[in-house]
SERO-4910 file (N, C-alpha, C, O; in steps of 0.05 Angstrom, whole numbers):
BEGIN
 pado doro    nc1    nc2    nc3   cac1   cac2   cac3    cc1    cc2    cc3    oc1    oc2    oc3
  Met    A     66   -711    624     61   -685    613     43   -689    588     51   -703    570
  Phe    A     20   -676    588      1   -679    566     11   -663    542     22   -642    544
  Cys    A      5   -674    518     10   -659    493    -17   -653    481    -34   -671    481
  Arg    A    -21   -629    471    -46   -621    459    -45   -625    429    -26   -617    415
  Ile    A    -67   -637    419    -69   -642    390    -93   -628    379   -116   -636    386
  Cys    A    -90   -608    364   -112   -593    352   -121   -607    327   -108   -625    317
  Val    A   -143   -597    316   -154   -610    292   -135   -609    269   -131   -629    255
  Leu    A   -122   -586    265   -103   -584    242    -81   -603    245    -73   -616    225
  Thr    A    -70   -606    269    -48   -625    274    -56   -653    268    -41   -668    255
  Ala    A    -81   -660    276    -91   -687    271    -92   -693    242    -85   -714    233
  Val    A   -102   -673    227   -105   -677    198    -78   -680    185    -73   -698    168
  Leu    A    -59   -663    192    -32   -664    180    -18   -689    187     -1   -699    171
  Cys    A    -23   -700    211     -9   -724    219    -22   -750    209    -10   -771    212
  Ala    A    -46   -748    198    -60   -772    190    -43   -789    171    -43   -814    173
  Gly    A    -29   -776    152    -13   -791    133      9   -806    146     16   -829    138
  Ala    A     22   -793    166     44   -806    181     34   -830    196     47   -851    196
  Phe    A     10   -828    208     -2   -850    223     -7   -873    203     -1   -896    210
  Ala    A    -18   -867    180    -26   -888    161     -1   -904    152     -3   -928    148
  Ala    A     22   -890    150     46   -904    141     55   -925    160     67   -945    152
  Glu    A     50   -921    186     62   -939    206     41   -955    222     43   -979    225
  Arg    A     21   -941    232      3   -954    250    -27   -954    243    -41   -973    250
  Gly    A    -36   -935    228    -65   -934    222    -74   -906    215    -66   -887    228
  Glu    A    -90   -904    194   -101   -878    186   -125   -871    203   -141   -888    209
  Glu    A   -127   -846    211   -149   -836    226   -171   -826    207   -166   -809    190
  Val    A   -196   -836    211   -218   -829    195   -240   -818    213   -250   -832    231
  Arg    A   -248   -793    209   -270   -781    225   -296   -795    220   -302   -804    198
  Leu    A   -312   -798    241   -338   -812    239   -359   -794    224   -377   -805    211
  Trp    A   -356   -768    226   -374   -750    212   -357   -730    196   -335   -722    205
  Lys    A   -366   -722    173   -351   -703    157   -350   -676    170   -330   -662    170
  Gly    A   -373   -668    182   -374   -643    197   -372   -648    227   -360   -668    236
  Asp    A   -385   -631    243   -386   -635    272   -402   -660    279   -422   -666    266
  Ala    A   -392   -675    298   -408   -697    309   -432   -687    323   -430   -666    337
  Pro    A   -455   -700    322   -479   -691    337   -473   -689    366   -463   -707    379
  Gly    A   -478   -665    377   -472   -660    405   -446   -645    409   -440   -636    431
  Ser    A   -430   -642    387   -405   -627    388   -405   -604    368   -384   -594    361
  Glu    A   -429   -595    361   -431   -573    341   -417   -548    352   -422   -539    375
  Gly    A   -401   -537    335   -388   -511    342   -364   -514    360   -351   -494    367
  Val    A   -357   -538    368   -334   -541    386   -308   -536    371   -304   -548    349
  Met    A   -291   -520    382   -265   -514    369   -242   -521    388   -219   -515    382
  Ala    A   -249   -534    411   -228   -540    431   -209   -561    421   -215   -577    403
  Glu    A   -185   -561    432   -165   -580    425   -171   -607    440   -182   -607    461
  Glu    A   -163   -628    427   -163   -654    441   -137   -656    457   -117   -643    451
  Val    A   -138   -673    477   -114   -676    495   -106   -706    495   -123   -723    500
  Ser    A    -81   -711    491    -71   -738    491    -44   -739    505    -31   -718    510
  Ala    A    -36   -763    513     -9   -767    525      8   -783    506     -2   -803    495
  Pro    A     33   -776    502     50   -790    483     56   -818    493     56   -824    517
  Ser    A     61   -836    474     69   -863    481     96   -864    495    114   -848    489
  Thr    A     99   -881    515    125   -885    529    143   -905    514    166   -909    522
  Thr    A    132   -917    493    147   -938    479    160   -927    453    174   -941    439
  Gly    A    156   -901    448    167   -889    424    148   -891    400    155   -881    378
  Ala    A    125   -904    403    106   -906    381     95   -878    375     93   -861    392
  Lys    A     88   -874    349     78   -847    341     50   -842    350     42   -818    352
  Leu    A     34   -862    354      6   -858    363      6   -854    393     23   -865    407
  Pro    A    -13   -838    404    -14   -832    432    -19   -857    449    -31   -877    440
  Ala    A    -11   -856    474    -16   -878    493    -44   -875    505    -57   -895    512
  Arg    A    -55   -851    506    -82   -847    516    -92   -819    508    -76   -801    503
  Phe    A   -118   -817    508   -132   -791    504   -147   -784    529   -158   -802    542
  Thr    A   -147   -759    537   -162   -750    560   -183   -729    553   -200   -723    570
  Val    A   -183   -719    529   -205   -702    519   -209   -709    490   -191   -710    474
  Val    A   -235   -715    483   -242   -723    456   -266   -707    447   -287   -707    461
  His    A   -264   -693    425   -287   -678    413   -293   -687    385   -314   -682    374
  Tyr    A   -273   -701    372   -276   -708    344   -274   -738    341   -253   -748    334
  Pro    A   -296   -753    346   -295   -782    346   -286   -793    319   -293   -782    298
  Ser    A   -270   -814    320   -258   -825    296   -252   -854    299   -254   -866    320
  Leu    A   -244   -866    276   -234   -893    275   -205   -892    265   -199   -878    246
  Phe    A   -187   -908    278   -161   -912    268   -161   -939    253   -168   -960    265
  Val    A   -154   -939    228   -158   -962    211   -132   -979    209   -111   -968    203
  Phe    A   -135  -1005    215   -112  -1023    213   -121  -1047    196   -136  -1065    205
  Leu    A   -113  -1047    171   -121  -1069    153    -98  -1090    151    -75  -1083    150
  Pro    A   -106  -1115    150    -85  -1136    148    -76  -1138    119    -88  -1126    101
  Pro    A    -54  -1151    114    -45  -1155     86    -67  -1169     70    -81  -1186     81
  Lys    A    -71  -1161     45    -92  -1172     29    -92  -1202     27   -113  -1215     27
  Glu    A    -68  -1213     26    -66  -1242     24    -74  -1257     49    -78  -1281     49
  Lys    A    -75  -1242     72    -82  -1254     97   -111  -1248    106   -122  -1261    124
  Ala    A   -123  -1227     93   -149  -1218    102   -170  -1240     98   -171  -1253     78
  Asn    A   -187  -1243    119   -209  -1263    118   -237  -1251    117   -256  -1266    117
  Gly    A   -239  -1224    116   -264  -1211    114   -278  -1203    139   -297  -1188    139
  Thr    A   -267  -1213    162   -279  -1205    188   -267  -1178    197   -243  -1173    193
  Ala    A   -284  -1162    209   -275  -1136    220   -281  -1134    249   -301  -1146    259
  Leu    A   -264  -1120    264   -267  -1117    292   -263  -1088    300   -242  -1076    296
  Ile    A   -284  -1076    311   -283  -1048    321   -276  -1050    351   -289  -1065    365
  Ile    A   -256  -1035    360   -245  -1038    387   -249  -1012    403   -240   -990    395
  Ala    A   -263  -1014    426   -268   -991    443   -251   -994    468   -257  -1011    485
  Pro    A   -229   -978    471   -213   -979    495   -228   -970    520   -249   -957    518
  Gly    A   -219   -979    543   -230   -970    568   -217   -945    579   -201   -931    565
  Gly    A   -222   -938    604   -211   -915    617   -230   -900    634   -226   -876    640
  Gly    A   -252   -913    643   -270   -900    662   -286   -877    650   -297   -861    665
  His    A   -287   -874    624   -300   -852    610   -287   -825    616   -299   -804    610
  Asn    A   -264   -825    629   -249   -800    632   -222   -800    617   -208   -780    617
  Gln    A   -216   -823    605   -193   -825    587   -197   -849    570   -215   -866    575
  Leu    A   -181   -852    549   -180   -876    532   -153   -888    535   -133   -877    527
  Ala    A   -152   -913    546   -127   -928    549   -122   -941    522   -123   -965    519
  Ile    A   -116   -924    502   -117   -933    474    -92   -948    465    -91   -959    443
  Asp    A    -71   -949    482    -47   -964    475    -52   -994    479    -54  -1008    459
  His    A    -54  -1003    504    -56  -1032    509    -84  -1043    505    -88  -1067    503
  Glu    A   -105  -1025    503   -132  -1034    497   -142  -1024    470   -166  -1023    465
  Gly    A   -122  -1016    454   -129  -1007    427   -109  -1016    406   -114  -1035    391
  Trp    A    -86  -1003    405    -66  -1009    385    -57  -1038    387    -55  -1052    367
  Gln    A    -51  -1048    411    -42  -1075    414    -63  -1096    406    -56  -1117    395
  Val    A    -88  -1089    411   -110  -1107    404   -113  -1108    373   -119  -1129    361
  Ala    A   -110  -1085    361   -111  -1083    331    -89  -1100    319    -94  -1113    299
  Glu    A    -66  -1100    330    -44  -1117    320    -51  -1146    322    -46  -1162    303
  Trp    A    -63  -1154    345    -72  -1182    348    -93  -1189    327    -91  -1210    315
  Ala    A   -112  -1171    322   -133  -1177    302   -120  -1180    275   -128  -1198    260
  Asn    A   -102  -1163    268    -89  -1164    241    -73  -1191    238    -73  -1202    216
  Gln    A    -61  -1200    260    -47  -1225    259    -65  -1249    252    -57  -1269    240
  His    A    -91  -1246    258   -111  -1266    253   -127  -1259    228   -149  -1271    223
  Gly    A   -117  -1241    211   -130  -1235    186   -154  -1217    187   -167  -1213    167
  Met    A   -159  -1205    210   -182  -1188    213   -174  -1159    208   -152  -1150    215
  Ala    A   -193  -1144    196   -189  -1115    195   -197  -1103    222   -217  -1112    234
  Ala    A   -181  -1085    233   -185  -1074    259   -189  -1044    258   -177  -1030    242
  Phe    A   -207  -1034    275   -214  -1006    275   -216   -997    304   -234  -1005    319
  Val    A   -197   -981    313   -196   -971    341   -213   -946    343   -208   -926    329
  Leu    A   -232   -947    361   -252   -925    363   -242   -904    384   -237   -911    407
  Lys    A   -241   -880    375   -236   -857    393   -263   -844    398   -273   -829    381
  Tyr    A   -275   -850    421   -302   -841    427   -301   -819    448   -282   -816    463
  Arg    A   -323   -804    449   -324   -781    468   -327   -790    497   -340   -810    503
  Leu    A   -315   -775    515   -312   -783    543   -332   -768    561   -331   -743    564
  Ala    A   -350   -783    572   -372   -771    588   -362   -761    615   -375   -744    627
  Arg    A   -340   -771    626   -331   -764    653   -305   -749    653   -292   -746    674
  Ala    A   -297   -739    630   -273   -721    629   -280   -695    642   -304   -687    644
  Lys    A   -260   -680    651   -265   -655    665   -281   -636    648   -274   -631    625
  Glu    A   -302   -625    658   -320   -606    645   -333   -617    620   -342   -602    603
  Ser    A   -335   -644    618   -347   -656    595   -378   -651    595   -390   -652    616
  Lys    A   -389   -646    572   -418   -643    568   -430   -668    556   -454   -669    550
  Tyr    A   -413   -688    551   -422   -712    538   -434   -733    557   -428   -732    581
  Thr    A   -450   -751    547   -461   -773    563   -454   -800    549   -449   -801    525
  Val    A   -454   -821    565   -449   -847    554   -471   -856    535   -466   -864    512
  Pro    A   -497   -856    544   -518   -866    527   -522   -851    500   -529   -862    480
  Glu    A   -517   -824    501   -521   -808    477   -496   -806    459   -497   -812    435
  His    A   -474   -799    471   -450   -792    455   -430   -816    452   -422   -822    429
  Ala    A   -423   -829    474   -405   -852    471   -418   -874    455   -406   -885    436
  Tyr    A   -444   -880    461   -458   -900    446   -463   -890    417   -460   -905    398
  Gly    A   -469   -865    414   -474   -854    387   -449   -857    370   -451   -863    346
  Asp    A   -425   -853    382   -400   -856    367   -397   -886    359   -388   -891    337
  Ala    A   -404   -904    377   -401   -933    371   -420   -941    348   -412   -955    330
  Ala    A   -445   -932    350   -464   -939    329   -455   -928    302   -457   -942    282
  Arg    A   -446   -903    302   -436   -891    277   -412   -907    266   -409   -910    242
  Ala    A   -395   -916    284   -371   -931    276   -379   -957    261   -368   -964    241
  Ile    A   -399   -971    273   -408   -996    260   -420   -990    233   -415  -1004    213
  Arg    A   -437   -969    231   -448   -962    205   -426   -955    185   -428   -963    162
  Met    A   -406   -940    194   -385   -931    175   -370   -955    165   -365   -957    141
  Val    A   -362   -974    182   -347   -997    173   -364  -1013    154   -354  -1023    133
  Arg    A   -390  -1017    160   -407  -1032    142   -411  -1018    115   -411  -1031     94
  Ser    A   -413   -991    116   -417   -976     91   -393   -976     73   -395   -973     49
  Lys    A   -369   -981     85   -344   -981     70   -333  -1010     68   -309  -1014     63
  Ala    A   -351  -1030     70   -342  -1058     70   -327  -1065     44   -306  -1078     45
  Ala    A   -337  -1056     22   -323  -1063     -4   -296  -1049     -6   -277  -1062    -14
  Glu    A   -295  -1024      3   -269  -1009      2   -248  -1022     20   -225  -1023     13
  Trp    A   -257  -1032     43   -238  -1043     63   -236  -1074     62   -224  -1086     79
  Asn    A   -248  -1086     41   -246  -1115     37   -258  -1130     61   -245  -1148     72
  Ile    A   -282  -1123     69   -295  -1134     93   -321  -1147     85   -335  -1137     67
  Asn    A   -328  -1168     98   -355  -1180     95   -374  -1164    113   -370  -1165    138
  Pro    A   -394  -1151    102   -412  -1134    119   -429  -1150    139   -442  -1138    156
  Ala    A   -428  -1176    137   -443  -1193    156   -424  -1205    177   -432  -1222    192
  Arg    A   -399  -1195    178   -380  -1205    198   -365  -1182    211   -340  -1180    210
  Ile    A   -380  -1163    222   -369  -1140    235   -375  -1142    265   -398  -1143    274
  Gly    A   -353  -1143    281   -356  -1146    310   -349  -1121    325   -335  -1103    314
  Phe    A   -357  -1120    350   -351  -1097    367   -339  -1108    393   -352  -1124    406
  Met    A   -315  -1099    400   -302  -1107    425   -297  -1083    443   -289  -1062    433
  Gly    A   -302  -1086    469   -298  -1064    487   -286  -1073    514   -292  -1095    523
  Phe    A   -269  -1057    525   -255  -1062    550   -265  -1043    572   -265  -1019    567
  Ser    A   -273  -1053    595   -280  -1036    618   -302  -1016    610   -324  -1024    603
  Ala    A   -296   -990    611   -316   -970    602   -323   -975    573   -346   -972    565
  Gly    A   -303   -984    557   -309   -992    530   -326  -1017    528   -340  -1021    508
  Gly    A   -325  -1033    550   -343  -1056    552   -372  -1047    555   -390  -1060    545
  Glu    A   -376  -1025    569   -403  -1014    571   -412  -1004    543   -435  -1009    536
  Val    A   -394   -991    529   -401   -982    502   -408  -1006    484   -426  -1005    468
  Ala    A   -392  -1028    487   -398  -1052    471   -425  -1064    478   -440  -1072    461
  Ala    A   -431  -1064    505   -457  -1075    513   -480  -1058    502   -501  -1069    495
  Leu    A   -477  -1032    501   -497  -1015    490   -499  -1019    459   -521  -1020    448
  Ala    A   -476  -1022    446   -476  -1026    417   -490  -1052    410   -504  -1053    389
  Glu    A   -488  -1073    426   -500  -1098    419   -529  -1101    428   -542  -1121    423
  Thr    A   -540  -1080    441   -567  -1082    451   -585  -1059    441   -610  -1061    444
  Arg    A   -574  -1037    431   -590  -1013    423   -588  -1007    393   -593   -984    386
  Phe    A   -582  -1026    377   -578  -1022    349   -604  -1017    334   -626  -1022    345
  Asp    A   -602  -1008    309   -625  -1005    292   -617  -1012    264   -593  -1016    258
  Glu    A   -636  -1014    246   -631  -1023    218   -623  -1000    200   -618  -1005    176
  Gly    A   -621   -976    210   -613   -953    194   -638   -939    183   -660   -948    185
  Lys    A   -633   -915    172   -655   -899    161   -652   -898    131   -635   -885    119
  Ala    A   -670   -913    118   -668   -917     89   -670   -891     73   -659   -889     51
  Asp    A   -683   -871     84   -687   -846     70   -668   -824     78   -671   -801     71
  Ser    A   -647   -831     93   -628   -811    103   -611   -800     79   -604   -815     61
  Ala    A   -605   -774     81   -588   -762     60   -559   -771     64   -542   -769     46
  Asp    A   -553   -781     88   -526   -790     95   -525   -820     90   -538   -836    103
  Ala    A   -508   -829     71   -507   -857     63   -499   -875     86   -508   -898     88
  Val    A   -482   -865    104   -474   -881    127   -497   -887    145   -499   -909    156
  Glu    A   -516   -868    148   -539   -872    166   -559   -892    154   -578   -899    168
  Arg    A   -557   -900    129   -576   -918    117   -572   -947    125   -589   -963    121
  Val    A   -548   -953    135   -542   -981    141   -545   -988    170   -547   -970    187
  Ser    A   -546  -1013    176   -551  -1023    204   -528  -1017    222   -505  -1017    214
  Ser    A   -535  -1012    248   -514  -1008    268   -511  -1033    286   -498  -1032    306
  Arg    A   -524  -1055    277   -522  -1080    293   -495  -1094    288   -488  -1100    265
  Pro    A   -479  -1099    309   -455  -1115    305   -463  -1144    301   -483  -1153    312
  Asp    A   -447  -1159    286   -453  -1187    281   -442  -1205    304   -451  -1228    306
  Phe    A   -425  -1194    320   -416  -1208    344   -404  -1187    363   -397  -1165    355
  Ala    A   -403  -1194    388   -392  -1175    408   -373  -1190    427   -375  -1213    433
  Val    A   -352  -1175    435   -333  -1184    455   -332  -1164    477   -325  -1141    473
  Val    A   -339  -1172    501   -342  -1154    524   -323  -1162    546   -325  -1184    557
  Val    A   -303  -1145    551   -281  -1152    569   -282  -1135    594   -282  -1110    592
  Tyr    A   -284  -1147    617   -287  -1135    644   -303  -1109    643   -293  -1088    649
  Pro    A   -329  -1111    634   -345  -1086    631   -354  -1075    658   -355  -1089    678
  Gly    A   -359  -1049    657   -370  -1036    681   -393  -1017    674   -390   -998    659
  Phe    A   -417  -1023    686   -439  -1005    682   -460  -1010    704   -460  -1031    717
  Arg    A   -478   -991    708   -498   -993    729   -519  -1013    722   -525  -1017    699
  Pro    A   -531  -1027    743   -553  -1045    737   -576  -1031    723   -583  -1008    731
  Gly    A   -587  -1044    704   -609  -1032    689   -601  -1015    665   -618  -1005    650
  Ala    A   -575  -1010    662   -566   -993    640   -568  -1007    613   -569   -994    592
  Val    A   -569  -1034    613   -570  -1049    588   -593  -1068    589   -597  -1083    608
  Thr    A   -609  -1068    568   -632  -1087    564   -626  -1103    539   -624  -1092    517
  Val    A   -624  -1129    543   -616  -1147    521   -641  -1155    504   -660  -1167    515
  Pro    A   -641  -1150    478   -663  -1159    461   -657  -1188    451   -635  -1198    454
  Lys    A   -677  -1201    441   -674  -1228    431   -656  -1230    407   -644  -1252    403
  Asn    A   -653  -1209    392   -636  -1210    368   -609  -1198    373   -595  -1189    354
  Ala    A   -600  -1197    398   -572  -1188    404   -553  -1208    391   -560  -1232    389
  Pro    A   -529  -1199    383   -510  -1217    370   -496  -1236    389   -496  -1231    413
  Pro    A   -485  -1258    379   -469  -1276    396   -447  -1261    410   -436  -1242    399
  Thr    A   -442  -1268    435   -425  -1252    452   -405  -1269    467   -411  -1291    477
  Phe    A   -380  -1259    469   -358  -1271    484   -353  -1252    508   -349  -1228    503
  Leu    A   -352  -1263    532   -348  -1246    556   -325  -1257    572   -321  -1281    574
  Val    A   -309  -1239    584   -286  -1248    600   -282  -1228    623   -285  -1204    620
  Cys    A   -273  -1238    646   -267  -1222    669   -251  -1239    689   -246  -1263    684
  Ser    A   -242  -1227    711   -228  -1242    732   -243  -1239    758   -254  -1219    764
  Asp    A   -242  -1260    774   -257  -1261    799   -248  -1241    819   -263  -1232    837
  Asp    A   -222  -1233    817   -212  -1213    836   -217  -1184    827   -206  -1165    838
  Asp    A   -233  -1181    807   -242  -1155    797   -272  -1153    803   -289  -1153    786
  Lys    A   -277  -1151    829   -304  -1156    840   -327  -1140    827   -347  -1152    819
  Ser    A   -324  -1114    825   -346  -1098    814   -352  -1105    785   -374  -1104    776
  His    A   -331  -1112    770   -334  -1117    742   -342  -1146    736   -356  -1151    716
  Val    A   -335  -1164    754   -344  -1192    750   -374  -1194    753   -387  -1210    740
  Val    A   -385  -1179    772   -414  -1179    775   -428  -1170    750   -448  -1182    741
  Thr    A   -418  -1148    738   -430  -1138    713   -428  -1158    691   -446  -1162    676
  Thr    A   -404  -1171    689   -400  -1191    668   -420  -1214    671   -432  -1222    651
  Val    A   -422  -1225    695   -440  -1248    699   -469  -1240    694   -484  -1255    682
  Asn    A   -477  -1216    703   -505  -1208    699   -511  -1204    669   -533  -1211    661
  Leu    A   -492  -1193    654   -497  -1190    625   -499  -1218    612   -516  -1222    595
  Tyr    A   -482  -1237    621   -484  -1264    610   -511  -1276    616   -523  -1288    598
  Leu    A   -521  -1273    640   -547  -1285    648   -570  -1272    632   -588  -1285    624
  Asp    A   -568  -1245    627   -588  -1232    611   -588  -1242    582   -609  -1245    570
  Leu    A   -564  -1247    572   -562  -1258    545   -574  -1285    543   -588  -1292    524
  Gln    A   -568  -1302    564   -579  -1329    565   -610  -1329    566   -623  -1345    554
  Lys    A   -621  -1310    582   -650  -1308    584   -663  -1303    557   -686  -1312    552
  Gln    A   -649  -1289    540   -660  -1282    513   -652  -1303    492   -658  -1300    468
  Gly    A   -637  -1323    500   -629  -1344    482   -607  -1336    463   -605  -1347    441
  Val    A   -591  -1316    471   -569  -1307    454   -545  -1324    458   -536  -1327    481
  Pro    A   -533  -1336    437   -509  -1353    441   -487  -1338    454   -478  -1317    444
  Ser    A   -476  -1348    476   -456  -1333    491   -436  -1352    503   -442  -1376    508
  Glu    A   -412  -1342    508   -391  -1357    522   -378  -1338    541   -371  -1316    535
  Met    A   -374  -1348    566   -363  -1331    587   -339  -1345    601   -341  -1369    606
  His    A   -318  -1330    606   -295  -1340    620   -289  -1322    644   -285  -1298    641
  Ile    A   -290  -1334    668   -283  -1319    693   -258  -1332    704   -259  -1355    713
  Tyr    A   -236  -1318    704   -211  -1328    715   -208  -1322    744   -219  -1301    754
  Ala    A   -194  -1338    759   -191  -1334    788   -176  -1308    794   -183  -1294    813
  Ala    A   -156  -1302    778   -140  -1278    784   -132  -1265    757   -132  -1277    736
  Gly    A   -126  -1239    760   -118  -1224    736   -122  -1194    740   -110  -1178    727
  Gly    A   -141  -1187    759   -146  -1159    765   -161  -1146    742   -178  -1159    729
  His    A   -155  -1121    738   -170  -1105    719   -151  -1090    700   -129  -1082    708
  Gly    A   -160  -1086    675   -146  -1069    657   -121  -1081    644   -103  -1066    636
  Tyr    A   -120  -1107    641    -96  -1119    630    -96  -1120    599    -75  -1124    587
  Gly    A   -119  -1116    587   -119  -1117    558   -108  -1143    548   -116  -1165    556
  Met    A    -89  -1142    530    -75  -1166    520    -46  -1167    529    -29  -1180    517
  Arg    A    -41  -1154    552    -14  -1156    563     -8  -1184    573    -26  -1199    581
  Ala    A     17  -1191    573     25  -1217    584     22  -1218    614     30  -1200    628
  Leu    A      9  -1239    624      5  -1242    653     17  -1269    661     20  -1287    645
  Lys    A     23  -1271    687     34  -1297    697     12  -1315    708     18  -1334    723
  Val    A    -12  -1309    702    -35  -1324    711    -52  -1332    686    -48  -1320    665
  Pro    A    -69  -1352    688    -84  -1361    665   -101  -1340    651   -106  -1343    627
  Ala    A   -108  -1319    665   -123  -1297    651   -108  -1286    628   -120  -1274    610
  Gly    A    -82  -1289    628    -65  -1278    606    -69  -1294    580    -59  -1285    559
  Thr    A    -84  -1316    581    -89  -1331    557   -117  -1328    546   -126  -1343    529
  Trp    A   -132  -1308    556   -160  -1305    548   -163  -1300    518   -183  -1308    506
  Asn    A   -143  -1287    506   -145  -1283    477   -144  -1309    461   -154  -1310    439
  Leu    A   -131  -1330    473   -131  -1356    460   -159  -1368    460   -168  -1380    440
  Arg    A   -173  -1364    482   -201  -1374    484   -219  -1358    464   -237  -1369    452
  Leu    A   -213  -1332    461   -228  -1316    442   -223  -1326    414   -242  -1328    398
  Thr    A   -198  -1332    408   -192  -1342    381   -207  -1368    376   -218  -1371    354
  Glu    A   -208  -1386    395   -222  -1411    392   -252  -1406    387   -264  -1420    371
  Trp    A   -263  -1388    402   -292  -1381    399   -297  -1370    371   -317  -1377    359
  Met    A   -279  -1353    362   -283  -1341    335   -280  -1362    313   -294  -1361    293
  Val    A   -262  -1381    317   -259  -1403    298   -285  -1420    298   -295  -1427    277
  Asp    A   -294  -1426    322   -318  -1443    325   -342  -1430    312   -359  -1444    301
  Arg    A   -344  -1403    313   -367  -1389    301   -361  -1382    272   -377  -1368    259
  Lys    A   -339  -1392    261   -332  -1388    233   -328  -1359    226   -335  -1350    203
  Leu    A   -318  -1344    245   -312  -1315    240   -284  -1312    229   -278  -1294    214
  Ile    A   -266  -1331    237   -239  -1332    226   -232  -1361    221   -244  -1379    234
  Pro    A   -214  -1367    203   -206  -1394    198   -189  -1405    220   -176  -1390    235
  Ala    A   -188  -1431    223   -171  -1444    243   -142  -1438    237   -134  -1437    213
  Val    A   -126  -1435    258    -98  -1430    254    -85  -1456    244    -88  -1477    256
  Gln    A    -70  -1454    222    -57  -1477    210    -29  -1482    223    -15  -1500    215
***
């Protein structure tokens, strides 16, 4: 049974979220570009685990970041923006959002779970290239613009995406710009380029992503029994290699699709350990003592 969350409710609940799981910060002070004048409610499903944050969203009009900062004594300056999957008709924000943020915090990273607009939700007027990607680019700019406030190194901001969120991540790491120096909006003055990318079982059409030579270092992972997504993963890796972009790819024999960081009884369940090793190797986080 879906529960409806209107704008007022979201604002009133932000303080409660901040106390336990993460404060919600809107990406734009006013209407997001493409959502001007929208007064509709957002739609979410409650968590089945008793957590106060929703398990998924099925309608999004007010893109935002949920902020999860590690303890100051553990913070290492690296930030990770996380885009959950869900086929662009929902956000599987529990196991591909909140749980991933907790993992990032355990490794001293600041984590930001992205609530982006859904291009394939019922009666949606949004598109992936314009609105979902636009939300991702704005998220990177916002985190970079608030680096001092959030105790972040502005040169160590990464973007991670799962499935449909993997498409958003692929767009974020290939369509960035340096910002508009003369913009009246301070957030728009900074770069939208992520400093590294993590792309997990992505799905998008051939030709949707064109890799530039200055794309950031990328970690990719998928499972061989996730046929449509493994092809996308391998093709993106090959495109990165053609441009000389440092990349690492792991294709596991089994694991299926949509597992996030859930425990699995197959080796794919250890992919986050490989990611940790890659991040240590690239000096994004310190080695585990």
